[in-house]
Residue, then its C-alpha position, 0 to 999 in steps of 0.5 A: m599833160e599830152m594835148v589832143h586838140k582837133s582844129v575847127l574850119l581846117a580845110e575851110t581856112l587853108d583854103y581861104l588864106n590863099i597861102r603862098t609858098d613864100g608869104v609870111y603868115i601869123d597864127a594869132t592864137l597858136g594854141g595846140g598848133g593845129h592850124s600852125s602846122e598845117i600852113a607850115k607844110k604849105l611854105g616853102s622860103g615863107l615864114l609862120v609866125g605862132v603867138d599865144q600867151d599860154d605857156f603850155a601852148i607854146q610849150q607844146a605847139s613849139a614841139v609840134l612846128s620843131k618836127l617841120d623843116k620849116n621856118t617858124k617864129i613864136v611869140r609869147a604875147n596876148f594878140s593885141e600886142i602887135d607893135k611886140i608881134v611885129s617886133e619879136a617877130q622882125i616882119s613889117s607886114a603878113d599875107g595872112v592872118l588867122m584867129d581862132l578865138g576859141v578855148s583850146s581843147f586841152q584848156l578845156d580838158d585840164a581840169t586844172r584850169g578852171f574853164s570848164y563845168m564838166h570838171d571840179a577844179p579852181l575857178d581859174m580860166r586865165m589864158n595868160q597864167n600871169h594875169q593876177m585876177s582870175a575867175c575866183d576873184v571875179v565870182n568872189s568881188y565883183s557886186e551884185d550888179e556888175l555880175r549880173n552885167i557881165f552875165l547878160s552881156y558877155g553871156e546873154e543869159k537871161w537869168s542873170a539877176r537871179i544868179a547874181k542874186f544867189i551868188i551874192s548870198q552863197r559867198e556871204k556863207e562861204s567863197i565859191k572856190t571850185t567850178f562845181q561850187l558855182v556850177g551848184v549855186i547857177k543850178a539852184a538859181i535857174p529854175k528846174s523847168a529851165r534847165k530841161d532843155g537846150p545847153h548845160p545851165a552854167k555854159r554862158v556864166f562861164q563864157a561871160i564869166r572867161i571873157e570877163v577874166n581874159g578882156e576878150l571883146a575889149i581887145l577884139e575890135k582893136s587887134i583885127e584893124n591892126f592885122v588889117n593894118i599890117l596885111s600886104p595888098n591882096g592878104r586875107i585875115c580870117i577869123i573863127t569866132f565861137h559865139s554870136l558876141e565875137d561874131r557880131i564883132v567881126k561882122n560889124v568891123f569887116a563892114r566897117l572897114q569895107n564901107p568906112c565912109t561917115c556921110p550923111r546918105e543924102f550927102p551926092i559925094c564922099v567928102c568924110g575922106k575916109t577911105q575902103t581898107v578891104k573887101i569882105i570874101t565870105k558874105k555870110p560866115i563859113a560853118p563847119s561841115e556834118n562831116e566835121l560835126t560828127e568827129n569834133p562836137r566842139a565845133r557845133s557854134a564854129k564861124l568863119r570869117v574873111a576879109e582881104k585888104i584891097d590893093 
């Protein structure tokens, strides 16, 4: 399968990274290699480290990057595995880090992966296909309370309780094994009047299950801190998010690293000893331009936030 992938907020990301020709840059979510290849093109003696846990992404991105006469290294890992990344890439610090937290276009478009509610496929949704737990396991083994909680917490789905109840009822008859089976249950659970407007009725539930399967939010906060720790002075971390839960975490972590003091406000001076690590470059998140949205509608929910390691 040929990968077709449009990198979101590409020009803005390249600009905010402040790429030095001799710098070290980590693309922590390699995906199709779109961002990575453009970063690499700006390098002279510098190094591009691409990180991904998806075997197919690594295969495809390797093919893209191999065409460039640049110094690149690819590490098969989750972006939370900072020690493995640093060790295998043989680096001690980085001048820039990119985290693009969206699902790659090829993952959505490959029906066999089960990420999309628009294609009928086995319920999978594993970004790392070596992991045991899949979306099918979540849907068919989680209790009603557990399902309701992840739909509400990770999908912000207001019909979470009703959808969870319908899933339990359906799986008592037969296991829910495909994406279209799950979509059918979700549509049955949400009243027709509530399905007239807005996004696809299954969008929030599929998002929630994907986050649960891959543990996306659980690792995000610590991963941001880890990458900031290995940034060189004045190095930048650029993070692209695609839903409010991710964006809120990034915003809060950046704010805490910029102002880590935990002293009560009435204290005349800081006594907690916590010092500022970064300065926030983007006071408000950067959104895609109208031109980009016309060319790539999947970019519509993307937001870019940037912070710089202080010297």
